[in-house]
Structures are given as C-alpha cells and as structure tokens.
Phi, psi and omega in degrees: 000319180294322179295318180296317178297320179297317180293318181298314180296323181293320181292327177296317179294323183294335182296335183271001181261168175295157188299311183297319179292321181297317181296319180295316181293324179296320178297319178296318181293322178296318178297317180297320179295320178296321179294319178297322179293323177297317178299322180295319181290331185246031183299320183294320182290333184264004179298148183291133175231135180295146180296146179288126179267118178263129178308141185298339182279351187275133178266124180304146184290146170270168184300325183285344185099342179280138178227162184284139178232126178262107183263005181259319184279127180268120181295150178281166178299319180297322178295319179292319178295329177294322176298315181297320182289314184289330181266001176060046177289140173279156178306138182092007179074030178264142181206147171210156181301148182289331184239150178292331180294325178294321179294325181293334181277345182264157174052050177060029177075013180248100183302331181296332180283356181258004181267096192238132171254124177263116183253121183246105177291138194210144167194125172055045174228057187296336181272346178279326186301309182298327179293317178296313183296328179303323183259332188293315184296311176299325179297314180291319182291329176300329179271003177057048181265148173267099194224167173219148181246127184236120173267109187258102187259130173274112184242056173228183183266003181283160173302154183297135180230091185299316184293320179296326177294327175296312181300314180294321180297320178299311182297320181287321180296323180291346173289335183270321187200155177277081179287144179274330180208170186227129174259117180267110199236113174298142186291340182260011179253121181247120177297136184232025179210123181298338185281352175288118183263129175262010175296147179296135183247166179287334179241158172300150183236140165252111191267325186271077184263339180236088186251137184299328181300330181251029179058036177057038175225159175293137180298319172201160190304326182270006186294131180230023184279169175097271183225120177229159180230137179230135169285162181298323178294325178296317181298316180296318184292321184264006179060041179065217180244160182290141177266009190270353188257101179259126186099192187274132168095153173105323187292327179291319177294328177296323178300313180299321178298319179295315180300316183289325177298321182273359182073021180275143177255151174234157183238160174232159175297158175304154184304131178092355183260324185283059188269128179225145169259146179246145180271125178246160174070225185056032174081007183271139174243127182296152178294155179294143179293143179279110183292344183263005190296324182288325176292322178294324180296328179293340179254011187301313182294327180293325184275337192310315184296336186235006181236106180160227183297328183276357182233002181297132179236119182203167175232127175278113184274335175196161174218113184241131180264100177269165182301328185247356180194162172261126184259115180252126174265121185240126175250115185272159177237137181290161181244158168269093190291333182293338180279356184269352186282125178226176178294122185287149174290158182281143176283145172302150186300325184270012182285131175270125183279128179293175186294335180270359169054072176293142185234000000 
C-alpha cells in the first residue's frame, strides 16, 4: 500500500516537469518501487541477526578438515571463561543448539543422535584438562550436539581404574539428562579433524584411530584405546565395562572381547580421518602397568554377565558444576573377582580370537 501511494504521488509531481526529465525520473521511481517490493517479500531473510562469535581459541578449519592443535600452551582461566561466555554454556559444561532447526541439520536430521555425554576418566592431570576443554567445546558445538562434559575423578588411594570410572560416569550422567550415547574420552586426546563425528551411531565406534603418539597408525589391529563411543543400548547389552582392571591396560581389550562375544560389530572412521593430538609431559607420570591384565583377559567372557555396570560399587563424594564441565568425585570399592566366574557364553562361529585369547 505504501509503495502504491509513493508511486502515485511521484507521478503527479512528474506531470509538472519537462518530458525528457519526466521519463527519466519515472524509470528511476519504477526501479525504486521494484526494489522496495523485493525487500517486502524477503523481509524475514533480511532481518538483522547478531554475528556469530567464535571463541578466540578456535582455529578456523582447513579444507581437509584437519586443524592445528597446540598441546603445549596451557590456556588461562580467563580464556576458558571467555569460551564459556561466548558459547553460552550452561553450568556444568552443558550445551545445546539454540534452535530446533539447527538440531535437525545435525546427525542426519535425528535429534536423538545428538544427545551425547562426554566422560573423561581423570586423576592427577590438572594441566591436561584446560587444554582439552579449550578445543573440545568448539568441536562439539560445531556439530550442533546436545551434550554435556563430565570429568570423572577417582579420589581414593586405590590403583587407577579407568573402566570403573566409565561405569560410574554413565550412571551419574543419566541423573542429569537422558543421553543417547556416551563418548569415553582420555583427557590427553585432542580431536584434530572436523570430520570426526561425535553423533550417536548405530554401532559402537572407535574414534581415535590416527594418533600422533603412534605415528598416526593403529597400535595393533584390536586396539580400542583413546576415544570410544557407546550407545545406551550398547552399554546395557555389554553390561558396561569390566571393573577388574586396576592400573594401566587391559580394559580396552576386554571391551573388544565383550563385543565379539555378543556378536556386536564396531566401526572406525575412514582412513586418515580419526586424527588426534596427544598431550605429553606437564608433570604427568603414567600409571603402573597391570601385570595381571593378560590373565584377566583370559577370563573376560566368564566375568561379563556379572562384572560391569551391574556390579560397580562406588560412592560419589562430590559433584561440582564448573563453567566448562561437571566434576564428579568417585570413590571406588574393590571387588571379590573370584566370585564373578560363571560359565561363559559361546562365541559366534565366525569370531576371530585376538592375540590375548579371551576365554
């Protein structure tokens, strides 16, 4: 209506001008009216939107998907708080896309596949945590995931038990939200390729397949260390992870034994995509290797029905909501492992037995 009134008034004014001037001005007015009509039709698309603020710590992606990761420089508290503020993180390191349309575009258009809990088993690595968080949050938000980050700390005097912290972390995370899957994430592994998807998958995933520590190759074909992902149904089916491995090593191989016993398949990213940088040094000393791990692996199938999520014994000593993560204090209780041995289920006929021969 405003455009029509504007044109009518303009043509009345033009009648009092010379012919050549009148024709030129009429053409200009018709063009202006057409432009105004175009703006009216596309008003929603042209509405003002504030510019997207990218955390200063984030490195823009390269064409290949690989980006630079600095594992030496420890970010300051102010830099980490700046990430939390700019990305609008909820207390406890929880985040989800602001719009439902953004969630629909992620994870093949299935919002349920975007509900991810990142569980970080932890003890005495205070300088590793800020480096991981500096890169993890922008990485997850780029994929438009509805996620939470949980630092699961073992705060007792017992040897470190990575798998038990996973079991406890799953149970505690489900108190906060109905997560669809869980990413079990070593604190010293930093994703270095945008193409690594943390979306929930139909099969279990081993994500860290190209790690700088191992010259970007698998340590051995059955290796499942670093970063793995399990759907909630997978966790229930395999009874979580074994609580029998105290100290370094064995729990990842036990996972493979459970998957193969149940006939479950796992997937890895295409070659060259599962790229991770690892944080070294910063005063950390690795846990002592478990000398009994190979003997325990031979009994893995026997323990599986009664050793895992249904037998984890722990006490949550605290739960603190920090700006970039939820900090869980876990005090573990030892098990009587000899009482866990039962008749093992039969392996599928086409199952390939690994080098440590789980029985």
